[in-house]
mmJSON file of the N, C-alpha and C atoms, coordinates in Angstrom:
{"data_MODEL":{"atom_site":{
"group_PDB":["ATOM","ATOM","ATOM","ATOM","ATOM","ATOM","ATOM","ATOM","ATOM","ATOM","ATOM","ATOM","ATOM","ATOM","ATOM","ATOM","ATOM","ATOM","ATOM","ATOM","ATOM","ATOM","ATOM","ATOM","ATOM","ATOM","ATOM","ATOM","ATOM","ATOM","ATOM","ATOM","ATOM","ATOM","ATOM","ATOM","ATOM","ATOM","ATOM","ATOM","ATOM","ATOM","ATOM","ATOM","ATOM","ATOM","ATOM","ATOM","ATOM","ATOM","ATOM","ATOM","ATOM","ATOM","ATOM","ATOM","ATOM","ATOM","ATOM","ATOM","ATOM","ATOM","ATOM","ATOM","ATOM","ATOM","ATOM","ATOM","ATOM","ATOM","ATOM","ATOM","ATOM","ATOM","ATOM","ATOM","ATOM","ATOM","ATOM","ATOM","ATOM","ATOM","ATOM","ATOM","ATOM","ATOM","ATOM","ATOM","ATOM","ATOM","ATOM","ATOM","ATOM","ATOM","ATOM","ATOM","ATOM","ATOM","ATOM","ATOM","ATOM","ATOM","ATOM","ATOM","ATOM","ATOM","ATOM","ATOM","ATOM","ATOM","ATOM","ATOM","ATOM","ATOM","ATOM","ATOM","ATOM","ATOM","ATOM","ATOM","ATOM","ATOM","ATOM","ATOM","ATOM","ATOM","ATOM","ATOM","ATOM","ATOM","ATOM","ATOM","ATOM","ATOM","ATOM","ATOM","ATOM","ATOM","ATOM","ATOM","ATOM","ATOM","ATOM","ATOM","ATOM","ATOM","ATOM","ATOM","ATOM","ATOM","ATOM","ATOM","ATOM","ATOM","ATOM","ATOM","ATOM","ATOM","ATOM","ATOM","ATOM","ATOM","ATOM","ATOM","ATOM","ATOM","ATOM","ATOM"],
"id":[1,2,3,4,5,6,7,8,9,10,11,12,13,14,15,16,17,18,19,20,21,22,23,24,25,26,27,28,29,30,31,32,33,34,35,36,37,38,39,40,41,42,43,44,45,46,47,48,49,50,51,52,53,54,55,56,57,58,59,60,61,62,63,64,65,66,67,68,69,70,71,72,73,74,75,76,77,78,79,80,81,82,83,84,85,86,87,88,89,90,91,92,93,94,95,96,97,98,99,100,101,102,103,104,105,106,107,108,109,110,111,112,113,114,115,116,117,118,119,120,121,122,123,124,125,126,127,128,129,130,131,132,133,134,135,136,137,138,139,140,141,142,143,144,145,146,147,148,149,150,151,152,153,154,155,156,157,158,159,160,161,162,163,164,165,166,167,168],
"type_symbol":["N","C","C","N","C","C","N","C","C","N","C","C","N","C","C","N","C","C","N","C","C","N","C","C","N","C","C","N","C","C","N","C","C","N","C","C","N","C","C","N","C","C","N","C","C","N","C","C","N","C","C","N","C","C","N","C","C","N","C","C","N","C","C","N","C","C","N","C","C","N","C","C","N","C","C","N","C","C","N","C","C","N","C","C","N","C","C","N","C","C","N","C","C","N","C","C","N","C","C","N","C","C","N","C","C","N","C","C","N","C","C","N","C","C","N","C","C","N","C","C","N","C","C","N","C","C","N","C","C","N","C","C","N","C","C","N","C","C","N","C","C","N","C","C","N","C","C","N","C","C","N","C","C","N","C","C","N","C","C","N","C","C","N","C","C","N","C","C"],
"label_atom_id":["N","CA","C","N","CA","C","N","CA","C","N","CA","C","N","CA","C","N","CA","C","N","CA","C","N","CA","C","N","CA","C","N","CA","C","N","CA","C","N","CA","C","N","CA","C","N","CA","C","N","CA","C","N","CA","C","N","CA","C","N","CA","C","N","CA","C","N","CA","C","N","CA","C","N","CA","C","N","CA","C","N","CA","C","N","CA","C","N","CA","C","N","CA","C","N","CA","C","N","CA","C","N","CA","C","N","CA","C","N","CA","C","N","CA","C","N","CA","C","N","CA","C","N","CA","C","N","CA","C","N","CA","C","N","CA","C","N","CA","C","N","CA","C","N","CA","C","N","CA","C","N","CA","C","N","CA","C","N","CA","C","N","CA","C","N","CA","C","N","CA","C","N","CA","C","N","CA","C","N","CA","C","N","CA","C","N","CA","C","N","CA","C","N","CA","C"],
"label_alt_id":[null,null,null,null,null,null,null,null,null,null,null,null,null,null,null,null,null,null,null,null,null,null,null,null,null,null,null,null,null,null,null,null,null,null,null,null,null,null,null,null,null,null,null,null,null,null,null,null,null,null,null,null,null,null,null,null,null,null,null,null,null,null,null,null,null,null,null,null,null,null,null,null,null,null,null,null,null,null,null,null,null,null,null,null,null,null,null,null,null,null,null,null,null,null,null,null,null,null,null,null,null,null,null,null,null,null,null,null,null,null,null,null,null,null,null,null,null,null,null,null,null,null,null,null,null,null,null,null,null,null,null,null,null,null,null,null,null,null,null,null,null,null,null,null,null,null,null,null,null,null,null,null,null,null,null,null,null,null,null,null,null,null,null,null,null,null,null,null],
"label_comp_id":["MET","MET","MET","VAL","VAL","VAL","THR","THR","THR","THR","THR","THR","TYR","TYR","TYR","ASP","ASP","ASP","ARG","ARG","ARG","ALA","ALA","ALA","PHE","PHE","PHE","SER","SER","SER","PRO","PRO","PRO","THR","THR","THR","ASP","ASP","ASP","HIS","HIS","HIS","ASP","ASP","ASP","ALA","ALA","ALA","ILE","ILE","ILE","SER","SER","SER","ALA","ALA","ALA","ASN","ASN","ASN","MET","MET","MET","LEU","LEU","LEU","TRP","TRP","TRP","LEU","LEU","LEU","GLY","GLY","GLY","THR","THR","THR","TRP","TRP","TRP","ARG","ARG","ARG","ASN","ASN","ASN","GLN","GLN","GLN","GLU","GLU","GLU","ARG","ARG","ARG","ALA","ALA","ALA","TYR","TYR","TYR","PHE","PHE","PHE","TYR","TYR","TYR","LYS","LYS","LYS","GLU","GLU","GLU","ASP","ASP","ASP","GLU","GLU","GLU","ARG","ARG","ARG","ARG","ARG","ARG","ALA","ALA","ALA","SER","SER","SER","ILE","ILE","ILE","ILE","ILE","ILE","ARG","ARG","ARG","ARG","ARG","ARG","LYS","LYS","LYS","GLN","GLN","GLN","THR","THR","THR","ALA","ALA","ALA","ASP","ASP","ASP","ALA","ALA","ALA","SER","SER","SER","LYS","LYS","LYS"],
"label_asym_id":["A","A","A","A","A","A","A","A","A","A","A","A","A","A","A","A","A","A","A","A","A","A","A","A","A","A","A","A","A","A","A","A","A","A","A","A","A","A","A","A","A","A","A","A","A","A","A","A","A","A","A","A","A","A","A","A","A","A","A","A","A","A","A","A","A","A","A","A","A","A","A","A","A","A","A","A","A","A","A","A","A","A","A","A","A","A","A","A","A","A","A","A","A","A","A","A","A","A","A","A","A","A","A","A","A","A","A","A","A","A","A","A","A","A","A","A","A","A","A","A","A","A","A","A","A","A","A","A","A","A","A","A","A","A","A","A","A","A","A","A","A","A","A","A","A","A","A","A","A","A","A","A","A","A","A","A","A","A","A","A","A","A","A","A","A","A","A","A"],
"label_entity_id":["1","1","1","1","1","1","1","1","1","1","1","1","1","1","1","1","1","1","1","1","1","1","1","1","1","1","1","1","1","1","1","1","1","1","1","1","1","1","1","1","1","1","1","1","1","1","1","1","1","1","1","1","1","1","1","1","1","1","1","1","1","1","1","1","1","1","1","1","1","1","1","1","1","1","1","1","1","1","1","1","1","1","1","1","1","1","1","1","1","1","1","1","1","1","1","1","1","1","1","1","1","1","1","1","1","1","1","1","1","1","1","1","1","1","1","1","1","1","1","1","1","1","1","1","1","1","1","1","1","1","1","1","1","1","1","1","1","1","1","1","1","1","1","1","1","1","1","1","1","1","1","1","1","1","1","1","1","1","1","1","1","1","1","1","1","1","1","1"],
"label_seq_id":[1,1,1,2,2,2,3,3,3,4,4,4,5,5,5,6,6,6,7,7,7,8,8,8,9,9,9,10,10,10,11,11,11,12,12,12,13,13,13,14,14,14,15,15,15,16,16,16,17,17,17,18,18,18,19,19,19,20,20,20,21,21,21,22,22,22,23,23,23,24,24,24,25,25,25,26,26,26,27,27,27,28,28,28,29,29,29,30,30,30,31,31,31,32,32,32,33,33,33,34,34,34,35,35,35,36,36,36,37,37,37,38,38,38,39,39,39,40,40,40,41,41,41,42,42,42,43,43,43,44,44,44,45,45,45,46,46,46,47,47,47,48,48,48,49,49,49,50,50,50,51,51,51,52,52,52,53,53,53,54,54,54,55,55,55,56,56,56],
"pdbx_PDB_ins_code":[null,null,null,null,null,null,null,null,null,null,null,null,null,null,null,null,null,null,null,null,null,null,null,null,null,null,null,null,null,null,null,null,null,null,null,null,null,null,null,null,null,null,null,null,null,null,null,null,null,null,null,null,null,null,null,null,null,null,null,null,null,null,null,null,null,null,null,null,null,null,null,null,null,null,null,null,null,null,null,null,null,null,null,null,null,null,null,null,null,null,null,null,null,null,null,null,null,null,null,null,null,null,null,null,null,null,null,null,null,null,null,null,null,null,null,null,null,null,null,null,null,null,null,null,null,null,null,null,null,null,null,null,null,null,null,null,null,null,null,null,null,null,null,null,null,null,null,null,null,null,null,null,null,null,null,null,null,null,null,null,null,null,null,null,null,null,null,null],
"Cartn_x":[-0.369,-0.484,-2.217,-2.766,-4.011,-4.381,-5.376,-6.403,-7.348,-8.572,-9.769,-10.017,-10.681,-11.071,-12.586,-12.369,-13.757,-14.092,-13.442,-13.205,-12.116,-12.226,-10.193,-10.44,-11.501,-11.224,-12.235,-11.602,-12.972,-12.255,-13.054,-13.538,-12.149,-11.692,-10.2,-9.142,-9.249,-8.109,-8.118,-7.332,-7.138,-6.366,-5.811,-4.676,-5.274,-4.981,-6.01,-5.071,-3.522,-2.669,-2.301,-1.975,-1.047,0.383,1.402,2.841,2.359,1.938,2.091,1.59,0.792,0.437,1.65,3.112,4.678,5.15,5.937,6.808,7.99,8.887,10.206,10.775,11.013,11.385,11.114,11.358,11.462,10.529,9.984,9.575,10.305,10.611,11.423,11.338,11.223,11.181,10.011,9.052,7.429,7.631,8.514,8.952,8.851,8.672,8.443,10.006,10.837,11.506,11.641,11.91,11.461,13.164,12.449,13.934,14.623,12.945,13.3,12.607,13.157,12.948,11.36,11.294,9.743,9.189,8.912,7.791,7.871,8.984,8.557,7.912,7.874,7.199,5.637,5.876,4.304,3.791,3.939,3.551,1.871,1.414,0.719,-0.612,-0.288,-1.394,-1.923,-3.341,-3.558,-3.633,-3.223,-2.961,-3.957,-4.833,-5.421,-5.47,-5.952,-5.68,-5.447,-4.61,-4.516,-4.947,-5.647,-6.594,-6.148,-6.131,-6.19,-7.326,-8.153,-8.881,-9.026,-7.858,-7.56,-6.326,-5.94,-5.043,-5.607,-7.095,-7.645,-8.672],
"Cartn_y":[-6.699,-6.01,-6.601,-6.583,-6.793,-5.715,-4.981,-4.253,-3.721,-3.407,-2.925,-1.404,-0.687,0.256,0.946,2.117,2.957,3.376,4.081,4.457,4.294,3.359,3.441,4.503,4.706,5.888,7.294,8.101,9.606,9.46,10.759,11.534,12.573,12.587,13.011,12.286,11.172,10.421,8.938,9.024,7.281,6.359,6.649,5.775,5.045,3.702,2.624,2.833,3.195,3.541,4.321,4.312,5.917,4.995,6.111,5.807,4.814,5.6,4.66,2.918,2.573,1.345,0.22,1.088,0.115,-0.36,-1.37,-1.737,-2.278,-2.408,-2.561,-4.121,-5.029,-6.778,-7.687,-8.744,-9.654,-11.151,-11.514,-12.918,-13.81,-15.005,-15.783,-17.486,-18.27,-19.938,-19.34,-19.098,-18.615,-17.725,-17.176,-16.391,-14.805,-13.956,-12.51,-12.064,-10.882,-10.601,-9.198,-8.715,-6.704,-5.964,-5.155,-4.346,-3.156,-3.206,-2.164,-2.715,-2.721,-3.374,-2.602,-1.679,-1.072,-1.27,-1.518,-2.417,-3.625,-4.371,-6.351,-5.732,-4.917,-4.569,-4.109,-3.721,-3.372,-3.995,-5.051,-5.786,-6.494,-6.567,-6.965,-5.521,-4.251,-3.184,-3.235,-3.256,-3.024,-1.58,-0.84,0.262,0.592,1.588,2.392,3.291,3.903,4.644,5.962,6.934,8.137,9.127,10.012,10.721,12.353,13.258,14.812,15.049,14.026,15.026,14.269,13.079,12.618,13.841,14.714,15.53,16.986,16.808,18.016,17.827],
"Cartn_z":[-4.434,-3.401,-3.308,-2.102,-1.964,-0.498,-1.227,-0.497,-0.235,0.291,0.347,0.071,-0.928,-1.316,-0.764,-0.022,0.211,-1.615,-2.09,-3.394,-3.852,-4.793,-5.716,-6.515,-7.171,-8.449,-8.029,-8.792,-8.573,-10.015,-10.279,-11.878,-12.127,-10.829,-10.683,-9.982,-9.513,-9.449,-9.815,-10.258,-11.72,-11.106,-9.685,-9.194,-7.868,-8.411,-7.234,-5.577,-6.274,-4.932,-4.478,-3.096,-3.223,-2.127,-1.8,-1.38,-0.002,0.57,1.779,1.803,1.005,0.321,-0.417,-0.856,-1.367,-0.472,-0.675,-0.093,-1.296,-0.879,-1.142,-1.152,-1.919,-1.356,-2.786,-2.266,-2.988,-2.927,-3.48,-3.205,-3.989,-3.153,-3.673,-2.441,-3.003,-3.241,-2.097,-2.44,-1.603,-0.274,0.083,1.39,0.435,1.186,1.572,2.362,1.325,1.82,1.739,3.324,2.717,3.039,1.877,1.755,2.984,4.003,4.744,5.878,6.897,8.467,8.478,8.586,8.781,8.373,6.828,6.208,6.563,7.27,7.638,8.753,9.704,10.667,10.621,9.668,9.301,8.573,8.421,7.239,6.934,8.531,9.037,8.863,9.033,8.981,7.99,7.732,6.65,6.473,4.807,4.375,3.938,4.084,2.711,1.971,0.944,0.282,0.711,0.798,0.824,0.202,0.318,-0.659,-0.117,-1.127,-1.044,0.145,0.415,1.39,2.844,2.783,3.952,4.672,3.847,4.68,5.17,5.126,5.538,6.594],
"occupancy":[1.0,1.0,1.0,1.0,1.0,1.0,1.0,1.0,1.0,1.0,1.0,1.0,1.0,1.0,1.0,1.0,1.0,1.0,1.0,1.0,1.0,1.0,1.0,1.0,1.0,1.0,1.0,1.0,1.0,1.0,1.0,1.0,1.0,1.0,1.0,1.0,1.0,1.0,1.0,1.0,1.0,1.0,1.0,1.0,1.0,1.0,1.0,1.0,1.0,1.0,1.0,1.0,1.0,1.0,1.0,1.0,1.0,1.0,1.0,1.0,1.0,1.0,1.0,1.0,1.0,1.0,1.0,1.0,1.0,1.0,1.0,1.0,1.0,1.0,1.0,1.0,1.0,1.0,1.0,1.0,1.0,1.0,1.0,1.0,1.0,1.0,1.0,1.0,1.0,1.0,1.0,1.0,1.0,1.0,1.0,1.0,1.0,1.0,1.0,1.0,1.0,1.0,1.0,1.0,1.0,1.0,1.0,1.0,1.0,1.0,1.0,1.0,1.0,1.0,1.0,1.0,1.0,1.0,1.0,1.0,1.0,1.0,1.0,1.0,1.0,1.0,1.0,1.0,1.0,1.0,1.0,1.0,1.0,1.0,1.0,1.0,1.0,1.0,1.0,1.0,1.0,1.0,1.0,1.0,1.0,1.0,1.0,1.0,1.0,1.0,1.0,1.0,1.0,1.0,1.0,1.0,1.0,1.0,1.0,1.0,1.0,1.0,1.0,1.0,1.0,1.0,1.0,1.0],
"B_iso_or_equiv":[0.0,0.0,0.0,0.0,0.0,0.0,0.0,0.0,0.0,0.0,0.0,0.0,0.0,0.0,0.0,0.0,0.0,0.0,0.0,0.0,0.0,0.0,0.0,0.0,0.0,0.0,0.0,0.0,0.0,0.0,0.0,0.0,0.0,0.0,0.0,0.0,0.0,0.0,0.0,0.0,0.0,0.0,0.0,0.0,0.0,0.0,0.0,0.0,0.0,0.0,0.0,0.0,0.0,0.0,0.0,0.0,0.0,0.0,0.0,0.0,0.0,0.0,0.0,0.0,0.0,0.0,0.0,0.0,0.0,0.0,0.0,0.0,0.0,0.0,0.0,0.0,0.0,0.0,0.0,0.0,0.0,0.0,0.0,0.0,0.0,0.0,0.0,0.0,0.0,0.0,0.0,0.0,0.0,0.0,0.0,0.0,0.0,0.0,0.0,0.0,0.0,0.0,0.0,0.0,0.0,0.0,0.0,0.0,0.0,0.0,0.0,0.0,0.0,0.0,0.0,0.0,0.0,0.0,0.0,0.0,0.0,0.0,0.0,0.0,0.0,0.0,0.0,0.0,0.0,0.0,0.0,0.0,0.0,0.0,0.0,0.0,0.0,0.0,0.0,0.0,0.0,0.0,0.0,0.0,0.0,0.0,0.0,0.0,0.0,0.0,0.0,0.0,0.0,0.0,0.0,0.0,0.0,0.0,0.0,0.0,0.0,0.0,0.0,0.0,0.0,0.0,0.0,0.0],
"pdbx_formal_charge":[null,null,null,null,null,null,null,null,null,null,null,null,null,null,null,null,null,null,null,null,null,null,null,null,null,null,null,null,null,null,null,null,null,null,null,null,null,null,null,null,null,null,null,null,null,null,null,null,null,null,null,null,null,null,null,null,null,null,null,null,null,null,null,null,null,null,null,null,null,null,null,null,null,null,null,null,null,null,null,null,null,null,null,null,null,null,null,null,null,null,null,null,null,null,null,null,null,null,null,null,null,null,null,null,null,null,null,null,null,null,null,null,null,null,null,null,null,null,null,null,null,null,null,null,null,null,null,null,null,null,null,null,null,null,null,null,null,null,null,null,null,null,null,null,null,null,null,null,null,null,null,null,null,null,null,null,null,null,null,null,null,null,null,null,null,null,null,null],
"auth_seq_id":[1,1,1,2,2,2,3,3,3,4,4,4,5,5,5,6,6,6,7,7,7,8,8,8,9,9,9,10,10,10,11,11,11,12,12,12,13,13,13,14,14,14,15,15,15,16,16,16,17,17,17,18,18,18,19,19,19,20,20,20,21,21,21,22,22,22,23,23,23,24,24,24,25,25,25,26,26,26,27,27,27,28,28,28,29,29,29,30,30,30,31,31,31,32,32,32,33,33,33,34,34,34,35,35,35,36,36,36,37,37,37,38,38,38,39,39,39,40,40,40,41,41,41,42,42,42,43,43,43,44,44,44,45,45,45,46,46,46,47,47,47,48,48,48,49,49,49,50,50,50,51,51,51,52,52,52,53,53,53,54,54,54,55,55,55,56,56,56],
"auth_comp_id":["MET","MET","MET","VAL","VAL","VAL","THR","THR","THR","THR","THR","THR","TYR","TYR","TYR","ASP","ASP","ASP","ARG","ARG","ARG","ALA","ALA","ALA","PHE","PHE","PHE","SER","SER","SER","PRO","PRO","PRO","THR","THR","THR","ASP","ASP","ASP","HIS","HIS","HIS","ASP","ASP","ASP","ALA","ALA","ALA","ILE","ILE","ILE","SER","SER","SER","ALA","ALA","ALA","ASN","ASN","ASN","MET","MET","MET","LEU","LEU","LEU","TRP","TRP","TRP","LEU","LEU","LEU","GLY","GLY","GLY","THR","THR","THR","TRP","TRP","TRP","ARG","ARG","ARG","ASN","ASN","ASN","GLN","GLN","GLN","GLU","GLU","GLU","ARG","ARG","ARG","ALA","ALA","ALA","TYR","TYR","TYR","PHE","PHE","PHE","TYR","TYR","TYR","LYS","LYS","LYS","GLU","GLU","GLU","ASP","ASP","ASP","GLU","GLU","GLU","ARG","ARG","ARG","ARG","ARG","ARG","ALA","ALA","ALA","SER","SER","SER","ILE","ILE","ILE","ILE","ILE","ILE","ARG","ARG","ARG","ARG","ARG","ARG","LYS","LYS","LYS","GLN","GLN","GLN","THR","THR","THR","ALA","ALA","ALA","ASP","ASP","ASP","ALA","ALA","ALA","SER","SER","SER","LYS","LYS","LYS"],
"auth_asym_id":["A","A","A","A","A","A","A","A","A","A","A","A","A","A","A","A","A","A","A","A","A","A","A","A","A","A","A","A","A","A","A","A","A","A","A","A","A","A","A","A","A","A","A","A","A","A","A","A","A","A","A","A","A","A","A","A","A","A","A","A","A","A","A","A","A","A","A","A","A","A","A","A","A","A","A","A","A","A","A","A","A","A","A","A","A","A","A","A","A","A","A","A","A","A","A","A","A","A","A","A","A","A","A","A","A","A","A","A","A","A","A","A","A","A","A","A","A","A","A","A","A","A","A","A","A","A","A","A","A","A","A","A","A","A","A","A","A","A","A","A","A","A","A","A","A","A","A","A","A","A","A","A","A","A","A","A","A","A","A","A","A","A","A","A","A","A","A","A"],
"auth_atom_id":["N","CA","C","N","CA","C","N","CA","C","N","CA","C","N","CA","C","N","CA","C","N","CA","C","N","CA","C","N","CA","C","N","CA","C","N","CA","C","N","CA","C","N","CA","C","N","CA","C","N","CA","C","N","CA","C","N","CA","C","N","CA","C","N","CA","C","N","CA","C","N","CA","C","N","CA","C","N","CA","C","N","CA","C","N","CA","C","N","CA","C","N","CA","C","N","CA","C","N","CA","C","N","CA","C","N","CA","C","N","CA","C","N","CA","C","N","CA","C","N","CA","C","N","CA","C","N","CA","C","N","CA","C","N","CA","C","N","CA","C","N","CA","C","N","CA","C","N","CA","C","N","CA","C","N","CA","C","N","CA","C","N","CA","C","N","CA","C","N","CA","C","N","CA","C","N","CA","C","N","CA","C","N","CA","C","N","CA","C","N","CA","C","N","CA","C"],
"pdbx_PDB_model_num":[1,1,1,1,1,1,1,1,1,1,1,1,1,1,1,1,1,1,1,1,1,1,1,1,1,1,1,1,1,1,1,1,1,1,1,1,1,1,1,1,1,1,1,1,1,1,1,1,1,1,1,1,1,1,1,1,1,1,1,1,1,1,1,1,1,1,1,1,1,1,1,1,1,1,1,1,1,1,1,1,1,1,1,1,1,1,1,1,1,1,1,1,1,1,1,1,1,1,1,1,1,1,1,1,1,1,1,1,1,1,1,1,1,1,1,1,1,1,1,1,1,1,1,1,1,1,1,1,1,1,1,1,1,1,1,1,1,1,1,1,1,1,1,1,1,1,1,1,1,1,1,1,1,1,1,1,1,1,1,1,1,1,1,1,1,1,1,1]
}}}
C-alpha cells in the first residue's frame, strides 16, 4: 500500500490505515489482480485515511 498522510498517528489513533484503504487481490507475474471489480475501478483513486473526526 502506498499513500500519503496528514497525520498517520495520534495519541489516541495507533493505526496507519483504515478500512477504506484496503483491497483484496493477488500480485503474480508482475501483475495485480483484484478480487472485486469495484476495487479495480477505484485503483487509481487516492484513498486517504478515514478518522473518527471525518464523520463529524
